[in-house]
Structures are given as C-alpha cells and as structure tokens.
C-alpha beads as a LAMMPS data file, in Angstrom:
LAMMPS data file: protein, C-alpha beads

379 atoms
378 bonds

1 atom types
1 bond types

-500.0 500.0 xlo xhi
-500.0 500.0 ylo yhi
-500.0 500.0 zlo zhi

Masses

1 110.0

Atoms # bond

1 1 1 440.015 411.225 -53.428
2 1 1 438.330 412.678 -49.858
3 1 1 439.095 409.322 -46.902
4 1 1 436.683 409.424 -44.038
5 1 1 439.046 411.148 -41.721
6 1 1 439.307 414.806 -43.739
7 1 1 435.507 414.571 -44.246
8 1 1 435.459 414.784 -40.134
9 1 1 437.829 417.211 -40.016
10 1 1 435.748 419.627 -42.654
11 1 1 432.728 418.813 -40.766
12 1 1 434.082 419.612 -37.276
13 1 1 436.530 422.546 -38.697
14 1 1 438.702 424.598 -36.370
15 1 1 437.963 428.251 -35.699
16 1 1 439.891 429.655 -38.422
17 1 1 437.442 427.798 -40.947
18 1 1 435.315 431.024 -39.270
19 1 1 437.775 433.435 -40.545
20 1 1 437.754 434.953 -43.925
21 1 1 441.780 434.798 -45.002
22 1 1 442.839 437.754 -47.013
23 1 1 443.514 439.499 -50.177
24 1 1 447.085 438.181 -49.954
25 1 1 446.019 434.570 -50.459
26 1 1 442.590 434.956 -52.318
27 1 1 440.875 434.675 -48.322
28 1 1 441.422 430.754 -48.270
29 1 1 443.899 431.271 -45.395
30 1 1 446.831 429.196 -47.587
31 1 1 448.890 429.648 -50.532
32 1 1 450.245 427.383 -52.841
33 1 1 453.652 425.469 -51.765
34 1 1 455.944 426.927 -54.274
35 1 1 457.387 423.050 -54.070
36 1 1 455.151 422.347 -56.868
37 1 1 453.933 423.176 -60.178
38 1 1 451.136 424.272 -61.297
39 1 1 450.753 420.522 -63.581
40 1 1 451.696 418.614 -60.602
41 1 1 449.892 419.945 -57.830
42 1 1 446.658 419.401 -59.789
43 1 1 447.317 415.825 -60.728
44 1 1 448.481 415.155 -56.811
45 1 1 445.524 416.649 -55.615
46 1 1 443.495 413.672 -56.358
47 1 1 445.954 410.590 -55.813
48 1 1 448.188 409.523 -53.029
49 1 1 451.916 410.296 -53.568
50 1 1 454.518 409.123 -52.194
51 1 1 457.143 412.041 -53.368
52 1 1 454.573 414.484 -52.472
53 1 1 453.940 412.942 -48.715
54 1 1 457.620 413.542 -48.248
55 1 1 457.943 417.620 -49.073
56 1 1 458.904 418.834 -46.089
57 1 1 457.492 422.524 -46.381
58 1 1 453.588 421.006 -46.913
59 1 1 453.603 417.749 -46.477
60 1 1 451.699 416.468 -49.649
61 1 1 448.926 419.278 -48.667
62 1 1 450.604 421.233 -51.228
63 1 1 449.558 424.228 -49.182
64 1 1 451.055 427.054 -46.551
65 1 1 449.298 428.499 -44.019
66 1 1 449.408 431.935 -44.998
67 1 1 451.760 434.436 -43.548
68 1 1 449.674 437.128 -43.702
69 1 1 446.705 436.381 -42.161
70 1 1 445.146 434.133 -38.836
71 1 1 443.588 431.587 -41.169
72 1 1 440.606 430.669 -43.183
73 1 1 438.362 428.306 -44.889
74 1 1 441.368 426.124 -46.246
75 1 1 443.190 425.713 -43.264
76 1 1 441.198 422.411 -41.786
77 1 1 441.428 420.804 -44.955
78 1 1 445.109 421.073 -45.575
79 1 1 445.824 420.142 -42.214
80 1 1 443.659 416.500 -42.440
81 1 1 445.523 416.148 -45.881
82 1 1 448.483 416.384 -44.459
83 1 1 448.017 413.891 -41.800
84 1 1 446.154 411.788 -44.011
85 1 1 449.427 411.224 -46.416
86 1 1 451.798 410.910 -43.032
87 1 1 449.661 407.860 -42.102
88 1 1 449.577 406.583 -45.767
89 1 1 453.270 406.744 -46.113
90 1 1 454.022 405.834 -42.853
91 1 1 453.415 402.176 -43.997
92 1 1 456.121 400.565 -46.352
93 1 1 455.134 399.212 -49.360
94 1 1 456.287 395.505 -49.379
95 1 1 458.403 395.861 -52.498
96 1 1 459.911 398.414 -50.157
97 1 1 460.465 396.202 -47.307
98 1 1 461.496 393.869 -50.229
99 1 1 464.329 395.926 -51.802
100 1 1 465.655 397.809 -49.136
101 1 1 464.802 400.847 -50.348
102 1 1 461.991 403.858 -50.968
103 1 1 459.990 403.490 -54.264
104 1 1 458.104 406.551 -56.171
105 1 1 454.307 405.227 -55.386
106 1 1 451.556 406.754 -56.767
107 1 1 447.679 405.273 -55.859
108 1 1 444.569 406.041 -56.517
109 1 1 441.019 404.126 -55.803
110 1 1 441.569 402.083 -58.897
111 1 1 445.170 402.126 -59.817
112 1 1 448.596 401.151 -57.667
113 1 1 451.946 402.738 -59.074
114 1 1 455.192 401.385 -58.126
115 1 1 458.704 401.888 -59.245
116 1 1 462.105 403.021 -59.683
117 1 1 462.184 405.168 -62.724
118 1 1 464.272 408.139 -62.340
119 1 1 464.370 409.761 -65.626
120 1 1 463.204 408.763 -69.356
121 1 1 463.508 410.336 -72.737
122 1 1 460.956 412.450 -74.741
123 1 1 462.836 413.253 -77.450
124 1 1 465.390 415.988 -76.906
125 1 1 463.954 415.881 -73.437
126 1 1 463.908 414.045 -70.434
127 1 1 460.912 413.550 -67.991
128 1 1 461.330 412.905 -64.245
129 1 1 459.857 409.490 -62.621
130 1 1 457.768 411.535 -60.420
131 1 1 456.108 413.275 -63.472
132 1 1 456.340 410.176 -65.722
133 1 1 454.369 408.285 -62.802
134 1 1 451.566 410.861 -62.505
135 1 1 451.122 411.090 -65.839
136 1 1 450.797 407.453 -65.966
137 1 1 448.156 407.483 -63.164
138 1 1 446.578 410.600 -65.052
139 1 1 445.853 408.717 -68.438
140 1 1 445.030 405.448 -66.243
141 1 1 442.142 407.033 -64.855
142 1 1 441.174 407.952 -68.327
143 1 1 441.335 404.642 -69.161
144 1 1 438.895 403.376 -66.525
145 1 1 436.961 406.228 -67.243
146 1 1 435.994 405.180 -70.769
147 1 1 435.876 401.110 -69.432
148 1 1 432.899 402.486 -67.562
149 1 1 431.429 404.229 -69.659
150 1 1 431.562 401.531 -72.173
151 1 1 430.778 398.798 -70.007
152 1 1 428.139 400.447 -67.275
153 1 1 430.672 399.824 -64.154
154 1 1 430.015 400.725 -60.955
155 1 1 433.058 400.287 -59.500
156 1 1 432.023 399.245 -56.010
157 1 1 430.757 396.273 -56.975
158 1 1 432.323 395.534 -60.478
159 1 1 436.390 395.592 -59.994
160 1 1 437.635 392.791 -57.839
161 1 1 440.573 394.424 -56.765
162 1 1 443.440 397.080 -57.673
163 1 1 445.021 397.161 -60.635
164 1 1 449.327 396.985 -60.047
165 1 1 451.492 398.563 -62.187
166 1 1 455.234 398.072 -61.082
167 1 1 457.952 399.775 -63.560
168 1 1 461.848 400.048 -62.898
169 1 1 464.399 401.519 -64.685
170 1 1 466.732 399.124 -63.133
171 1 1 466.838 395.734 -64.951
172 1 1 468.198 394.437 -61.841
173 1 1 465.507 395.588 -59.707
174 1 1 463.122 394.273 -62.319
175 1 1 464.559 390.670 -62.184
176 1 1 464.694 390.988 -58.309
177 1 1 460.973 391.527 -58.208
178 1 1 460.103 388.601 -60.414
179 1 1 462.089 386.199 -58.565
180 1 1 461.586 387.239 -55.092
181 1 1 458.311 388.628 -55.110
182 1 1 456.298 387.354 -58.639
183 1 1 458.294 383.870 -58.146
184 1 1 459.181 384.030 -61.898
185 1 1 462.608 383.633 -63.562
186 1 1 461.520 385.583 -66.407
187 1 1 463.690 388.405 -67.400
188 1 1 460.959 389.919 -69.854
189 1 1 457.664 391.354 -68.771
190 1 1 455.660 390.223 -66.691
191 1 1 451.148 390.066 -66.986
192 1 1 449.135 388.450 -64.531
193 1 1 445.530 388.748 -65.081
194 1 1 442.519 388.348 -63.960
195 1 1 442.334 388.044 -59.988
196 1 1 444.675 390.802 -58.523
197 1 1 446.072 392.156 -62.049
198 1 1 449.962 392.683 -61.504
199 1 1 451.712 394.172 -64.707
200 1 1 455.448 394.364 -63.994
201 1 1 458.520 396.061 -66.823
202 1 1 461.783 397.731 -67.203
203 1 1 462.041 401.039 -69.432
204 1 1 465.527 399.754 -69.766
205 1 1 464.950 396.739 -71.753
206 1 1 466.033 397.268 -75.255
207 1 1 462.129 397.363 -77.004
208 1 1 461.636 400.598 -74.615
209 1 1 464.721 402.130 -74.031
210 1 1 463.921 404.421 -71.886
211 1 1 461.794 406.249 -73.932
212 1 1 458.593 408.080 -71.904
213 1 1 456.157 407.773 -75.048
214 1 1 457.108 403.998 -75.278
215 1 1 456.197 403.566 -71.202
216 1 1 453.261 405.532 -71.198
217 1 1 451.857 403.378 -74.366
218 1 1 452.973 400.703 -72.401
219 1 1 451.269 401.240 -69.371
220 1 1 447.784 402.391 -70.775
221 1 1 447.339 399.699 -73.010
222 1 1 448.201 396.755 -70.204
223 1 1 445.694 398.709 -68.149
224 1 1 443.208 397.949 -70.637
225 1 1 444.066 394.459 -70.362
226 1 1 443.833 394.618 -66.518
227 1 1 440.700 396.211 -66.002
228 1 1 438.638 394.203 -67.824
229 1 1 440.152 390.890 -66.639
230 1 1 439.338 391.879 -63.855
231 1 1 435.569 393.466 -64.264
232 1 1 432.324 391.631 -63.631
233 1 1 434.382 388.183 -62.983
234 1 1 437.943 387.446 -62.082
235 1 1 438.607 386.034 -65.920
236 1 1 441.212 386.524 -68.376
237 1 1 439.123 385.887 -71.699
238 1 1 442.598 385.862 -73.564
239 1 1 443.517 382.454 -72.512
240 1 1 439.774 381.380 -73.191
241 1 1 439.511 381.754 -77.046
242 1 1 438.984 385.710 -76.544
243 1 1 442.015 386.932 -77.787
244 1 1 439.743 389.065 -80.591
245 1 1 438.105 391.571 -78.009
246 1 1 441.218 391.291 -75.745
247 1 1 443.614 392.566 -78.040
248 1 1 440.848 394.919 -79.705
249 1 1 439.995 396.397 -76.450
250 1 1 443.808 397.010 -75.350
251 1 1 445.016 398.319 -78.392
252 1 1 441.474 400.902 -78.681
253 1 1 441.543 402.075 -75.478
254 1 1 445.461 403.046 -76.234
255 1 1 444.906 404.923 -78.731
256 1 1 441.943 406.937 -77.344
257 1 1 444.334 407.924 -74.654
258 1 1 447.692 408.084 -75.975
259 1 1 446.519 409.157 -79.594
260 1 1 448.828 406.485 -81.739
261 1 1 449.382 402.346 -81.531
262 1 1 452.852 401.385 -79.787
263 1 1 451.854 397.849 -79.679
264 1 1 453.839 396.757 -76.772
265 1 1 452.442 394.266 -74.963
266 1 1 454.268 390.915 -74.226
267 1 1 451.577 388.490 -74.932
268 1 1 450.852 389.799 -78.222
269 1 1 455.059 390.098 -79.385
270 1 1 455.461 387.911 -82.692
271 1 1 459.033 389.044 -83.192
272 1 1 459.016 392.684 -85.088
273 1 1 455.873 394.108 -86.190
274 1 1 454.964 393.858 -89.717
275 1 1 452.352 395.755 -89.461
276 1 1 453.496 399.118 -88.627
277 1 1 452.294 401.814 -86.352
278 1 1 450.846 404.390 -84.882
279 1 1 447.978 404.991 -87.304
280 1 1 445.775 402.262 -88.035
281 1 1 443.133 403.501 -90.311
282 1 1 444.531 404.188 -93.570
283 1 1 446.206 400.579 -93.328
284 1 1 443.090 399.329 -91.994
285 1 1 441.106 400.430 -95.391
286 1 1 443.903 399.039 -97.647
287 1 1 444.183 396.038 -95.976
288 1 1 440.480 395.231 -96.045
289 1 1 440.100 396.556 -100.185
290 1 1 442.718 394.288 -100.994
291 1 1 442.153 391.079 -98.735
292 1 1 438.546 389.205 -99.639
293 1 1 439.065 386.305 -96.865
294 1 1 437.066 386.465 -93.848
295 1 1 439.250 388.076 -90.987
296 1 1 437.239 388.006 -87.580
297 1 1 435.839 384.564 -88.486
298 1 1 439.664 383.624 -88.849
299 1 1 440.726 384.898 -85.459
300 1 1 437.671 383.638 -83.275
301 1 1 438.692 381.125 -80.732
302 1 1 442.685 382.515 -80.716
303 1 1 444.324 382.952 -77.552
304 1 1 445.490 386.547 -77.105
305 1 1 448.946 385.297 -77.721
306 1 1 447.952 383.855 -80.878
307 1 1 446.882 386.638 -82.754
308 1 1 448.997 387.583 -86.008
309 1 1 449.846 391.092 -86.102
310 1 1 447.086 391.896 -88.945
311 1 1 445.082 390.193 -86.711
312 1 1 445.381 392.928 -83.952
313 1 1 445.075 395.573 -86.440
314 1 1 441.518 393.375 -87.611
315 1 1 440.612 393.234 -84.041
316 1 1 441.137 396.664 -83.007
317 1 1 438.931 397.812 -85.985
318 1 1 436.222 395.240 -85.104
319 1 1 436.231 397.079 -81.449
320 1 1 436.103 400.552 -83.259
321 1 1 432.944 399.230 -85.503
322 1 1 431.249 397.752 -82.219
323 1 1 431.903 401.245 -80.003
324 1 1 430.673 403.306 -82.393
325 1 1 427.730 401.823 -83.836
326 1 1 426.610 399.338 -80.906
327 1 1 428.815 399.949 -77.289
328 1 1 425.749 398.908 -75.443
329 1 1 426.429 395.012 -76.478
330 1 1 430.156 395.534 -75.126
331 1 1 429.509 394.800 -71.397
332 1 1 427.052 391.713 -72.373
333 1 1 429.398 390.143 -75.128
334 1 1 432.430 390.395 -72.613
335 1 1 430.327 388.715 -69.810
336 1 1 429.793 386.183 -71.919
337 1 1 433.553 385.424 -73.201
338 1 1 434.147 385.065 -69.620
339 1 1 431.240 382.875 -69.204
340 1 1 432.923 381.054 -72.146
341 1 1 429.725 381.591 -74.224
342 1 1 430.627 381.672 -78.022
343 1 1 431.535 384.253 -79.819
344 1 1 428.905 383.608 -82.683
345 1 1 426.630 383.663 -79.909
346 1 1 426.911 386.949 -78.780
347 1 1 427.403 388.661 -82.131
348 1 1 424.089 386.871 -83.332
349 1 1 422.399 387.848 -79.628
350 1 1 424.139 391.502 -79.182
351 1 1 424.756 392.832 -82.784
352 1 1 421.788 391.621 -84.328
353 1 1 423.483 389.378 -86.941
354 1 1 425.431 386.445 -87.934
355 1 1 429.313 386.838 -87.932
356 1 1 429.355 386.640 -91.798
357 1 1 426.752 389.437 -91.375
358 1 1 428.614 391.503 -89.206
359 1 1 432.254 391.682 -90.718
360 1 1 430.264 392.837 -93.954
361 1 1 428.820 395.701 -91.728
362 1 1 431.796 396.006 -90.821
363 1 1 434.178 396.142 -93.880
364 1 1 431.456 398.324 -95.515
365 1 1 431.565 400.959 -92.261
366 1 1 435.557 400.850 -92.705
367 1 1 435.708 401.787 -96.523
368 1 1 433.343 404.502 -95.480
369 1 1 434.730 405.621 -92.136
370 1 1 438.390 405.449 -92.636
371 1 1 440.649 407.886 -94.545
372 1 1 442.837 407.020 -97.421
373 1 1 445.808 408.666 -95.800
374 1 1 446.426 409.871 -92.516
375 1 1 448.632 412.946 -91.773
376 1 1 451.969 411.771 -89.953
377 1 1 451.722 412.411 -85.960
378 1 1 454.359 414.533 -84.709
379 1 1 456.392 413.646 -81.845

Bonds

1 1 1 2
2 1 2 3
3 1 3 4
4 1 4 5
5 1 5 6
6 1 6 7
7 1 7 8
8 1 8 9
9 1 9 10
10 1 10 11
11 1 11 12
12 1 12 13
13 1 13 14
14 1 14 15
15 1 15 16
16 1 16 17
17 1 17 18
18 1 18 19
19 1 19 20
20 1 20 21
21 1 21 22
22 1 22 23
23 1 23 24
24 1 24 25
25 1 25 26
26 1 26 27
27 1 27 28
28 1 28 29
29 1 29 30
30 1 30 31
31 1 31 32
32 1 32 33
33 1 33 34
34 1 34 35
35 1 35 36
36 1 36 37
37 1 37 38
38 1 38 39
39 1 39 40
40 1 40 41
41 1 41 42
42 1 42 43
43 1 43 44
44 1 44 45
45 1 45 46
46 1 46 47
47 1 47 48
48 1 48 49
49 1 49 50
50 1 50 51
51 1 51 52
52 1 52 53
53 1 53 54
54 1 54 55
55 1 55 56
56 1 56 57
57 1 57 58
58 1 58 59
59 1 59 60
60 1 60 61
61 1 61 62
62 1 62 63
63 1 63 64
64 1 64 65
65 1 65 66
66 1 66 67
67 1 67 68
68 1 68 69
69 1 69 70
70 1 70 71
71 1 71 72
72 1 72 73
73 1 73 74
74 1 74 75
75 1 75 76
76 1 76 77
77 1 77 78
78 1 78 79
79 1 79 80
80 1 80 81
81 1 81 82
82 1 82 83
83 1 83 84
84 1 84 85
85 1 85 86
86 1 86 87
87 1 87 88
88 1 88 89
89 1 89 90
90 1 90 91
91 1 91 92
92 1 92 93
93 1 93 94
94 1 94 95
95 1 95 96
96 1 96 97
97 1 97 98
98 1 98 99
99 1 99 100
100 1 100 101
101 1 101 102
102 1 102 103
103 1 103 104
104 1 104 105
105 1 105 106
106 1 106 107
107 1 107 108
108 1 108 109
109 1 109 110
110 1 110 111
111 1 111 112
112 1 112 113
113 1 113 114
114 1 114 115
115 1 115 116
116 1 116 117
117 1 117 118
118 1 118 119
119 1 119 120
120 1 120 121
121 1 121 122
122 1 122 123
123 1 123 124
124 1 124 125
125 1 125 126
126 1 126 127
127 1 127 128
128 1 128 129
129 1 129 130
130 1 130 131
131 1 131 132
132 1 132 133
133 1 133 134
134 1 134 135
135 1 135 136
136 1 136 137
137 1 137 138
138 1 138 139
139 1 139 140
140 1 140 141
141 1 141 142
142 1 142 143
143 1 143 144
144 1 144 145
145 1 145 146
146 1 146 147
147 1 147 148
148 1 148 149
149 1 149 150
150 1 150 151
151 1 151 152
152 1 152 153
153 1 153 154
154 1 154 155
155 1 155 156
156 1 156 157
157 1 157 158
158 1 158 159
159 1 159 160
160 1 160 161
161 1 161 162
162 1 162 163
163 1 163 164
164 1 164 165
165 1 165 166
166 1 166 167
167 1 167 168
168 1 168 169
169 1 169 170
170 1 170 171
171 1 171 172
172 1 172 173
173 1 173 174
174 1 174 175
175 1 175 176
176 1 176 177
177 1 177 178
178 1 178 179
179 1 179 180
180 1 180 181
181 1 181 182
182 1 182 183
183 1 183 184
184 1 184 185
185 1 185 186
186 1 186 187
187 1 187 188
188 1 188 189
189 1 189 190
190 1 190 191
191 1 191 192
192 1 192 193
193 1 193 194
194 1 194 195
195 1 195 196
196 1 196 197
197 1 197 198
198 1 198 199
199 1 199 200
200 1 200 201
201 1 201 202
202 1 202 203
203 1 203 204
204 1 204 205
205 1 205 206
206 1 206 207
207 1 207 208
208 1 208 209
209 1 209 210
210 1 210 211
211 1 211 212
212 1 212 213
213 1 213 214
214 1 214 215
215 1 215 216
216 1 216 217
217 1 217 218
218 1 218 219
219 1 219 220
220 1 220 221
221 1 221 222
222 1 222 223
223 1 223 224
224 1 224 225
225 1 225 226
226 1 226 227
227 1 227 228
228 1 228 229
229 1 229 230
230 1 230 231
231 1 231 232
232 1 232 233
233 1 233 234
234 1 234 235
235 1 235 236
236 1 236 237
237 1 237 238
238 1 238 239
239 1 239 240
240 1 240 241
241 1 241 242
242 1 242 243
243 1 243 244
244 1 244 245
245 1 245 246
246 1 246 247
247 1 247 248
248 1 248 249
249 1 249 250
250 1 250 251
251 1 251 252
252 1 252 253
253 1 253 254
254 1 254 255
255 1 255 256
256 1 256 257
257 1 257 258
258 1 258 259
259 1 259 260
260 1 260 261
261 1 261 262
262 1 262 263
263 1 263 264
264 1 264 265
265 1 265 266
266 1 266 267
267 1 267 268
268 1 268 269
269 1 269 270
270 1 270 271
271 1 271 272
272 1 272 273
273 1 273 274
274 1 274 275
275 1 275 276
276 1 276 277
277 1 277 278
278 1 278 279
279 1 279 280
280 1 280 281
281 1 281 282
282 1 282 283
283 1 283 284
284 1 284 285
285 1 285 286
286 1 286 287
287 1 287 288
288 1 288 289
289 1 289 290
290 1 290 291
291 1 291 292
292 1 292 293
293 1 293 294
294 1 294 295
295 1 295 296
296 1 296 297
297 1 297 298
298 1 298 299
299 1 299 300
300 1 300 301
301 1 301 302
302 1 302 303
303 1 303 304
304 1 304 305
305 1 305 306
306 1 306 307
307 1 307 308
308 1 308 309
309 1 309 310
310 1 310 311
311 1 311 312
312 1 312 313
313 1 313 314
314 1 314 315
315 1 315 316
316 1 316 317
317 1 317 318
318 1 318 319
319 1 319 320
320 1 320 321
321 1 321 322
322 1 322 323
323 1 323 324
324 1 324 325
325 1 325 326
326 1 326 327
327 1 327 328
328 1 328 329
329 1 329 330
330 1 330 331
331 1 331 332
332 1 332 333
333 1 333 334
334 1 334 335
335 1 335 336
336 1 336 337
337 1 337 338
338 1 338 339
339 1 339 340
340 1 340 341
341 1 341 342
342 1 342 343
343 1 343 344
344 1 344 345
345 1 345 346
346 1 346 347
347 1 347 348
348 1 348 349
349 1 349 350
350 1 350 351
351 1 351 352
352 1 352 353
353 1 353 354
354 1 354 355
355 1 355 356
356 1 356 357
357 1 357 358
358 1 358 359
359 1 359 360
360 1 360 361
361 1 361 362
362 1 362 363
363 1 363 364
364 1 364 365
365 1 365 366
366 1 366 367
367 1 367 368
368 1 368 369
369 1 369 370
370 1 370 371
371 1 371 372
372 1 372 373
373 1 373 374
374 1 374 375
375 1 375 376
376 1 376 377
377 1 377 378
378 1 378 379
C-alpha cells in the first residue's frame, strides 16, 4: 500500500538515496527493526497497523538507519512510511473515542479490522491479538482475491465501501459497542450486510471459546458474506430468497482459505449442527447417493437464515460445482440475484440448462469427483 506522500518522497528523495549503503546493511542504507519478527514484518509491510505504528524504534517503518554508513536507497522510503503511519495513527478510530482506550487496528484497501483481542488459544499454544489480526487481514485479502478472480472485480468501481470486522475479547466491550455504536440490544454476533458492511463478534462467546481457529474461520466466512453483499450493488441476497447462493459461497471461500468448515455464522445457526465438520466432500457424496429427492430446488427461495444444516452442505457443493465447471456464470448470477431475477431463469441463462438438469449434472459431478473417504485433518 503506497500513499501519494510515499510516492512523492520516492521521486524527490534526499541525497542519501544517491548513496550506496554498505555491506553491513546489504547496501540498503537501513537495517531491519529487531522489534518485528520475519512473519509480522512481511504482513505489516502492506497494511496500516496501530501496533506497528506505535513501535518506539521504527514507528512502523520496519527499518532503522544503518549505523555503519551514511545511508542508501531505502532511507527515504523508510522516512516516508514512518510519516505516513504516524499521520494515520494520529486519527483516533470512533470506537477508540467511545470506549476510551486504544484498540488494535489493521487496515488495508478493502478491510478495516478493529478490536481488543489479547490472546487466543491454538491447541496448547496461544496467539497474541496483534498476530491474530494480521492473520485475519491476510486471509481476508486472500478471500477478496478469489472473489475478484471469480467475479472479474474492478475494486475501485465494483465495491461501495470498506468491510468492517470488529472482534472483541471482552463481552462487556462487545455489548457496549452493540448498544452505543450499533444501537442493538443483541448480545450475540452482529452482522450488517449490503450498505456499509459490519461484522462484530466476541471471542469469549461459548461457541468460540477464545479459539484462534474458530475466530479465523469466523472472520473469513463473514468476509465472503460482506464482500459479495457490497459487490456491484449494495444488496444482501440472503434476505431476498437467495440463501442457497449466499450460504454456498461463504462456506466455499472459508474452506478454500482456511482448509475446513467451521460453520460459524449467526444468521445460519440452527442449534447444534447435525451435518458435522470440518470436511464435507465424502459426506456430501454419501448423502446424495442415498437421498434421491431434489435438493437445490428445495433450497431456492429460502433466506440465508432459513437454510437447514443439510442445505448448507448442498449449497456449498453446488457452488463448488459452478466454480469448477462454469466460473464465468458466477458474476451474472450474483448480479441477477441482486436484481431479484428468479434463480431458475439465471441458471437457465448462465448455466445453459434448466434447474432439474443442473441438479442432475451437479450430482453426477459430485459422484465422479468427490472421494468416498477423506483423511481426517490434523489441527
């Protein structure tokens, strides 16, 4: 992420840029700031991060002047990045003003991640909140990249806003934000889709149990919902009888990015899941082998919150089939659903077959493609 200020600085760099650095700094003129490990340095490089910006040594530039030479080609970019982050961090987020304490903030061109996560459990280990937010930003960016590929997205034109994910460790913080900022009396997860998307959740909710993997899946799953709800037109199709498509895509991108299904989404919860997780291919193949009734035709017309647990797996698999066999149909189908064009017409026009033939083709593909058994995932 290069700002105008940084580009100007690069084009009018001081005399140090004409220097060659030295062997001690690999002829850069700077050395890596030791306060940032290799993984975080790579992740912090392309986003705005409040924790990085607060680094007393480098101010988030991730670099320090080399002590062994007079400078080199990377001094000017370092200073510009430091100034850029300082200007960004000097503006308090509205939630910081309301809560009256500093939050972890990670932002890029498409996502705003904010919250108060201190640490999450990952097996016998823990992951600190700063690292979690960077992993979430990375995986949300991967989700956006897949959606951009599938829907031929031109981000500057096709999106209307930034996706906001707020994640809290303290239930009190979450409930206060819900009441004072979102004007909701709910104490569970909150999701606003379509115009100015927001998702807010509390990691200490019993269903998540401060679990790192659960919270990462939660963020990616809802990132897919938010991105597609804001894409092309500010309309969430999940409220307009297109739950089959909305549910299917969120599970599909979650699995592609995370590698498993965690099924966490407030509008899709129907008590305890009977379908199971985290792998669905073998289960879907077995289910369709026994269940001869039409599946997709039962789901068309349902809102996202009405789709039953088996319908989630069928919707995910039908989306899997479309991605594999007809990815060019995804964009016009989503646009059509936002315009409330009947699903049967969209399937006929963009998949080239009626609803029954589409289901038959999908079933055949599942039997031919999905395994009979899947090797259990290691944590």
